[in-house]
N, C-alpha and C positions, 0 to 999 in steps of 0.2 A: 608339772615340773618334776624332773627326776632328782633323787637324792642319792648320794654315794657315801660309803663309809670306808675309811682307810686309816691306817696308822700314820702314813706319811703322804703328803701331796708334794709332788715335784712340779714346779712351775717352769716351763721351758723344756722342750725335748730336743734341744740341739745336741752337740757333741758331748758336753758335760752332763746336762740334765738327763739325756737318754741313757748315758752310761751309768749315772747314779741310780736311776730308776731300776735298771737291769740288775745292778749289784745288790740293791735292797731286796728285790724279788728273790735273787739267789740266796739271800740270807733268811728267807722265809717271812719277810715283812710285807704286809698289805700296802700296796702303793697305787696311787692314782697319779698319772703324769698328764699334764695339760699344756697345750701350746695354742697360740692364736692361729697358727698355720698348720697345714698338713705336715707329716714327717718328711724330712729331707727336702724341704722347700728351698728355692734358690735365694730367698731373702735373708737367709741365716749366715752366720760367720762360717759355718761348716759346709756351705754350698759349694758346688763345683767338684772337680776331681781331686784336688790336692790341698793339703793343709800342712804347713811346717810345724814340726814339733821339736823343741829344743829343751835342754835341761839347764844350760848355763844362763843365769840371769844376774843382773847387778842389784838393782834396788828391791827386787822381790825375791831375794835369796831364801826367804822363809818358805817359799813354795817348792823349793827343790826336792825335798823328800816326797811331796805329793806328786810331783812330776815323775820321779823315779818309779813310784808305785803305779801311776797311770800308764807309763810305758810298759811295765810288766803286765798290767791288765790288758792292754792292747794286744800284746804278743800272745797272751793266753787266749783271748777271744778269737784271734785269727786262727789259732790252732784248733779251737773248738768248732769254728764255722768252716774251716777248710778254705778260706779265702785270704787274700793278702789285704790287710788293713793298715799295716805299718811297714814302711820300707826304710830300714836303717841305712842311712847314707852319710851321716855326719853333716856338719854345717860349718861353713866359714863365716865367722862374724868379724866385721871390720869396723873399727872405731877410730876416733882421734886419739893419738898417743897421750895427750894431756888431759883428756876428759876424765872426770871422776868416775864415770860409769865403767870405763875400761878397767881401772884398778879394782873396782868393786866386783866386776865379773870374775876377774882372776882370783880374788880373795874368796868369793863364793864357791868357785870351782874347787879350790884347794880345801876349803872348810868342809865341803860335802864329798870330798874324795871322788870327784867326777873324772871320767876319762876325757879330760879337756886340757888344752895347753896353749900358751902363747906361742905363735910361730915366729921364726926368724923371717925377716922381710924377703930375703932371697929365696927361702923355701916356699913362701907363699907365692911369689912371682913365678917361680919355676912350675909350681903345681897349677896355678891359675894365671896364665899369661895375660888375660884380659884385665887384670888388676893394674890400674894405672895410677893409683894413689902415690903421692910423694913418700919416699922412704923416711923422710923426717917427720911426717905426721901420721902415717899409717900404723895401725895397731891390729895385726891379724891374729885371730884366735880360732882354734879348731875345737868344736864340740863333737866329740866322737859318738856320743849317745843320741845325737839328733837324727832326725829323719823326716819322712813325710807320711801323713795319714792319707792313704789313697785306696779307696775300695775298688779293687779290680779282681777278676777271677784268678785264682792261683793255677 
C-alpha cells in the first residue's frame, strides 16, 4: 500500500475541487486531489460542454463575493492557458413577481454592487420575444456578470 504526505487533501476534482487544488499548488502548498472517477468524467456536474455561471443569488447571497472572485480566477486562467473557459454573456433570470426569492435576489445584487438589474416587462419581451410569461406575474432580472463555462479552443 502506498502512502502520501501533503498539507491539504482535496476530495473531489470537479470544477470547484480541481480549481481549489490548482490555486493551492500556485500558493506553494502540497496538495493531493482525489476523486472516485477520472478527471473530466461525464458523471460530474461539470460534465458536458457548458455550465452556467451567475453572480446574482437570493438565499445564498453570502456566496456572491466568492463568485466574483471565482469569475476573476476563471478569466485569469483562460488568459494563462490561451483557451476560452468563460464566455461572458449575461443571463436572464425570470421569477414570479410575488416570490420572496425575487426581492432577495434584487437586494443581494444591490448589496454587492453587482452589474444586475430588474428589467421592465416590455424591455424583456422586446429583447427575448420567446418570453410568454404574463406581465402581471413575470419578474425579469438581468445578471450582466453571468456567462457560461465552456472549454473551447480560442
